[in-house]
Backbone as ProteinMPNN parsed JSONL, in Angstrom:
{"seq_chain_A": "MRELVEYIVRALVDHPQDVRLTEVDGERTVIFELRCHPEDVGKVIGKNGKTVGAIRTLVSTAAARQGKRAMLEVVE", "coords_chain_A": {"N_chain_A": [[-44.987, 65.169, -24.663], [-45.867, 64.843, -22.074], [-48.623, 64.35, -22.353], [-48.527, 61.911, -23.645], [-47.444, 60.157, -21.679], [-49.427, 60.378, -19.673], [-51.669, 59.358, -21.062], [-50.93, 56.672, -21.567], [-50.51, 55.65, -18.94], [-53.002, 56.11, -17.704], [-54.551, 54.324, -19.148], [-53.671, 51.923, -18.176], [-54.27, 51.686, -15.414], [-56.628, 51.104, -12.655], [-57.816, 53.205, -11.385], [-58.057, 55.856, -12.917], [-58.561, 58.545, -12.431], [-57.002, 59.254, -10.3], [-54.43, 59.599, -11.153], [-51.548, 61.495, -11.2], [-49.347, 63.654, -12.698], [-46.359, 65.206, -12.51], [-44.349, 67.682, -13.882], [-41.014, 68.495, -14.121], [-39.051, 70.877, -15.313], [-35.87, 71.236, -16.73], [-32.816, 72.672, -17.998], [-31.926, 71.08, -20.185], [-33.121, 68.764, -19.553], [-35.95, 66.836, -18.637], [-37.986, 65.931, -15.994], [-40.334, 63.605, -15.05], [-42.659, 63.115, -12.571], [-44.536, 60.611, -11.347], [-47.551, 60.0, -9.79], [-49.903, 57.83, -8.368], [-52.887, 55.94, -7.526], [-52.503, 53.903, -4.618], [-53.098, 51.16, -5.014], [-52.629, 50.832, -7.68], [-49.965, 51.112, -8.253], [-48.366, 48.83, -8.58], [-49.307, 47.865, -11.02], [-48.445, 49.814, -12.781], [-45.685, 49.616, -12.521], [-45.184, 46.889, -13.131], [-44.263, 43.407, -13.834], [-41.116, 42.677, -12.635], [-40.41, 45.271, -13.269], [-40.858, 45.759, -15.946], [-42.967, 47.038, -17.338], [-42.892, 49.774, -16.545], [-40.349, 50.255, -17.438], [-40.655, 50.044, -20.21], [-42.328, 52.238, -20.671], [-40.608, 54.277, -19.897], [-38.687, 54.033, -21.909], [-40.171, 54.826, -24.176], [-40.706, 57.504, -23.452], [-38.115, 58.55, -23.312], [-37.324, 58.29, -25.978], [-39.155, 59.988, -27.274], [-38.373, 62.394, -26.125], [-35.763, 62.612, -27.052], [-36.16, 63.195, -29.709], [-36.823, 65.818, -29.518], [-34.525, 66.907, -28.728], [-33.855, 66.695, -26.059], [-33.441, 65.269, -22.718], [-35.219, 62.828, -20.894], [-36.74, 61.708, -17.893], [-38.519, 59.311, -16.0], [-40.123, 58.997, -12.98], [-41.559, 56.949, -10.553], [-43.501, 57.809, -7.96], [-44.314, 56.772, -4.796]], "CA_chain_A": [[-44.543, 64.006, -23.912], [-46.721, 64.71, -20.89], [-49.873, 63.724, -22.766], [-48.217, 60.517, -23.956], [-47.315, 59.415, -20.421], [-50.738, 60.326, -19.028], [-52.532, 58.473, -21.829], [-50.506, 55.285, -21.351], [-50.713, 55.262, -17.547], [-54.449, 56.062, -17.431], [-55.085, 53.113, -19.763], [-53.215, 50.759, -17.414], [-54.693, 51.637, -14.02], [-58.048, 50.978, -12.334], [-58.28, 54.496, -10.868], [-57.388, 56.864, -13.752], [-58.758, 59.891, -11.893], [-55.983, 59.493, -9.279], [-53.108, 59.74, -11.776], [-50.994, 62.85, -11.15], [-48.046, 63.701, -13.349], [-45.703, 66.488, -12.292], [-43.255, 67.867, -14.821], [-39.969, 69.395, -13.637], [-38.232, 71.229, -16.474], [-34.517, 71.744, -16.568], [-32.328, 73.278, -19.239], [-31.982, 70.064, -21.239], [-33.672, 67.548, -18.966], [-37.312, 66.897, -18.111], [-38.253, 64.844, -15.056], [-41.748, 63.387, -14.803], [-42.94, 62.408, -11.324], [-45.845, 59.989, -11.487], [-48.229, 59.562, -8.568], [-51.178, 57.194, -8.668], [-53.527, 55.252, -6.415], [-51.596, 52.862, -4.103], [-53.393, 49.843, -5.594], [-52.23, 50.818, -9.084], [-48.514, 51.252, -8.403], [-47.856, 47.566, -9.109], [-49.664, 47.761, -12.429], [-47.593, 50.735, -13.535], [-44.323, 49.085, -12.506], [-45.184, 45.635, -13.878], [-43.379, 42.354, -13.352], [-39.688, 42.994, -12.743], [-40.234, 46.624, -13.774], [-40.872, 45.792, -17.412], [-43.93, 48.012, -17.846], [-42.339, 51.125, -16.364], [-39.176, 50.33, -18.316], [-41.135, 50.323, -21.566], [-42.812, 53.624, -20.682], [-39.41, 55.127, -19.861], [-38.084, 53.983, -23.241], [-40.979, 55.682, -25.043], [-40.502, 58.897, -23.053], [-36.751, 58.924, -23.708], [-37.304, 58.422, -27.432], [-39.885, 61.202, -27.615], [-37.556, 63.526, -25.698], [-34.588, 62.694, -27.922], [-36.589, 63.866, -30.936], [-36.877, 67.242, -29.224], [-33.193, 67.316, -28.308], [-33.798, 66.739, -24.594], [-33.421, 64.002, -21.995], [-36.389, 62.729, -20.027], [-36.727, 60.627, -16.901], [-39.814, 59.056, -15.367], [-40.006, 58.439, -11.636], [-42.828, 56.569, -9.936], [-43.469, 58.211, -6.566], [-45.355, 56.025, -4.096]], "C_chain_A": [[-45.459, 63.751, -22.717], [-48.025, 63.98, -21.234], [-49.679, 62.244, -23.07], [-48.161, 59.679, -22.685], [-48.673, 59.278, -19.734], [-51.665, 59.351, -19.734], [-52.204, 57.003, -21.552], [-50.842, 54.827, -19.931], [-52.204, 55.161, -17.221], [-55.093, 54.819, -18.035], [-54.734, 51.863, -18.95], [-53.909, 50.588, -16.065], [-56.207, 51.492, -13.871], [-58.651, 52.297, -11.864], [-57.618, 55.627, -11.67], [-57.54, 58.294, -13.229], [-57.699, 60.244, -10.851], [-54.574, 59.653, -9.847], [-52.706, 61.208, -11.765], [-49.585, 62.806, -11.731], [-47.484, 65.111, -13.204], [-44.487, 66.565, -13.203], [-42.279, 68.9, -14.259], [-39.025, 69.64, -14.803], [-36.87, 71.738, -16.048], [-34.088, 72.357, -17.887], [-32.407, 72.294, -20.4], [-32.583, 68.757, -20.754], [-35.081, 67.809, -18.449], [-37.499, 65.688, -17.208], [-39.757, 64.783, -14.834], [-41.888, 62.588, -13.514], [-44.371, 61.912, -11.39], [-46.358, 59.534, -10.135], [-49.553, 58.958, -8.98], [-51.709, 56.508, -7.414], [-52.603, 54.119, -5.941], [-51.851, 51.467, -4.681], [-52.872, 49.712, -7.024], [-50.724, 50.894, -9.306], [-47.912, 49.988, -9.014], [-48.154, 47.388, -10.584], [-48.785, 48.655, -13.289], [-46.168, 50.188, -13.609], [-44.229, 47.786, -13.307], [-44.237, 44.611, -13.279], [-41.934, 42.711, -13.673], [-39.434, 44.364, -13.356], [-40.306, 46.758, -15.281], [-41.829, 46.836, -17.97], [-43.383, 49.43, -17.723], [-41.084, 51.299, -17.213], [-39.571, 50.644, -19.752], [-41.636, 51.759, -21.689], [-41.628, 54.588, -20.68], [-38.712, 55.165, -21.221], [-38.837, 54.881, -24.208], [-40.754, 57.158, -24.74], [-39.118, 59.37, -23.486], [-36.651, 59.138, -25.215], [-38.011, 59.697, -27.879], [-39.075, 62.443, -27.24], [-36.348, 63.705, -26.61], [-34.938, 63.387, -29.234], [-36.651, 65.376, -30.754], [-35.523, 67.771, -28.738], [-33.054, 67.432, -26.795], [-33.617, 65.339, -24.035], [-34.623, 63.989, -21.084], [-36.23, 61.532, -19.106], [-38.12, 60.523, -16.306], [-39.568, 58.398, -14.032], [-41.397, 58.127, -11.109], [-42.704, 56.862, -8.44], [-44.625, 57.506, -5.86], [-45.978, 56.836, -2.994]], "O_chain_A": [[-45.783, 62.609, -22.392], [-48.468, 63.102, -20.493], [-50.552, 61.423, -22.788], [-48.764, 58.608, -22.621], [-49.031, 58.197, -19.269], [-52.377, 58.593, -19.076], [-53.103, 56.191, -21.331], [-51.394, 53.743, -19.74], [-52.624, 54.228, -16.537], [-56.076, 54.31, -17.497], [-55.435, 50.855, -19.035], [-54.116, 49.46, -15.618], [-56.966, 51.72, -14.813], [-59.865, 52.484, -11.936], [-56.713, 56.289, -11.162], [-56.728, 59.16, -13.556], [-57.513, 61.423, -10.547], [-53.622, 59.824, -9.087], [-53.439, 62.063, -12.263], [-48.745, 62.015, -11.302], [-48.055, 66.078, -13.707], [-43.696, 65.625, -13.282], [-42.66, 70.032, -13.96], [-38.296, 68.745, -15.23], [-36.739, 72.553, -15.135], [-34.905, 72.539, -18.789], [-32.898, 72.637, -21.476], [-32.557, 67.754, -21.467], [-35.365, 68.87, -17.892], [-37.209, 64.558, -17.601], [-40.381, 65.781, -14.475], [-41.305, 61.512, -13.377], [-45.308, 62.705, -11.48], [-45.692, 58.782, -9.423], [-50.251, 59.5, -9.837], [-51.054, 56.5, -6.372], [-51.986, 53.446, -6.766], [-50.917, 50.678, -4.821], [-52.694, 48.599, -7.52], [-50.259, 50.754, -10.437], [-47.037, 50.074, -9.876], [-47.344, 46.824, -11.32], [-48.424, 48.285, -14.406], [-45.519, 50.288, -14.65], [-43.289, 47.606, -14.08], [-43.501, 44.904, -12.337], [-41.58, 43.005, -14.815], [-38.359, 44.603, -13.907], [-39.863, 47.763, -15.837], [-41.524, 47.463, -18.985], [-43.408, 50.196, -18.687], [-40.798, 52.409, -17.66], [-38.9, 51.421, -20.43], [-41.395, 52.419, -22.699], [-41.646, 55.6, -21.382], [-38.206, 56.208, -21.634], [-38.221, 55.617, -24.979], [-40.626, 57.971, -25.656], [-38.976, 60.49, -23.978], [-35.974, 60.058, -25.673], [-37.523, 60.405, -28.761], [-39.094, 63.437, -27.967], [-35.956, 64.834, -26.906], [-34.105, 64.089, -29.807], [-36.545, 66.128, -31.723], [-35.398, 68.943, -28.382], [-32.218, 68.193, -26.307], [-33.635, 64.352, -24.77], [-35.011, 65.03, -20.554], [-35.673, 60.498, -19.476], [-38.812, 61.527, -16.133], [-38.892, 57.373, -13.946], [-42.306, 58.951, -11.211], [-41.902, 56.241, -7.742], [-45.778, 57.628, -6.274], [-46.875, 56.353, -2.304]]}, "name": "protein", "num_of_chains": 1, "seq": "MRELVEYIVRALVDHPQDVRLTEVDGERTVIFELRCHPEDVGKVIGKNGKTVGAIRTLVSTAAARQGKRAMLEVVE"}
């Protein structure tokens, strides 16, 4: 899942070297904290949050296949 999120986000932003993804594992939940260049935060979120919503849907689906729950948080 981590590679999936990194691949998608790096393709969206202008500064892919500044993308940092922290994974916090729980018993049945995984939380991904995404940090990126301040200029790229808007690109990751998208208009009305549609881009980050789509990424969250993909992450949740991939996690469900593994029997887990996943959340993606964009940290500014």
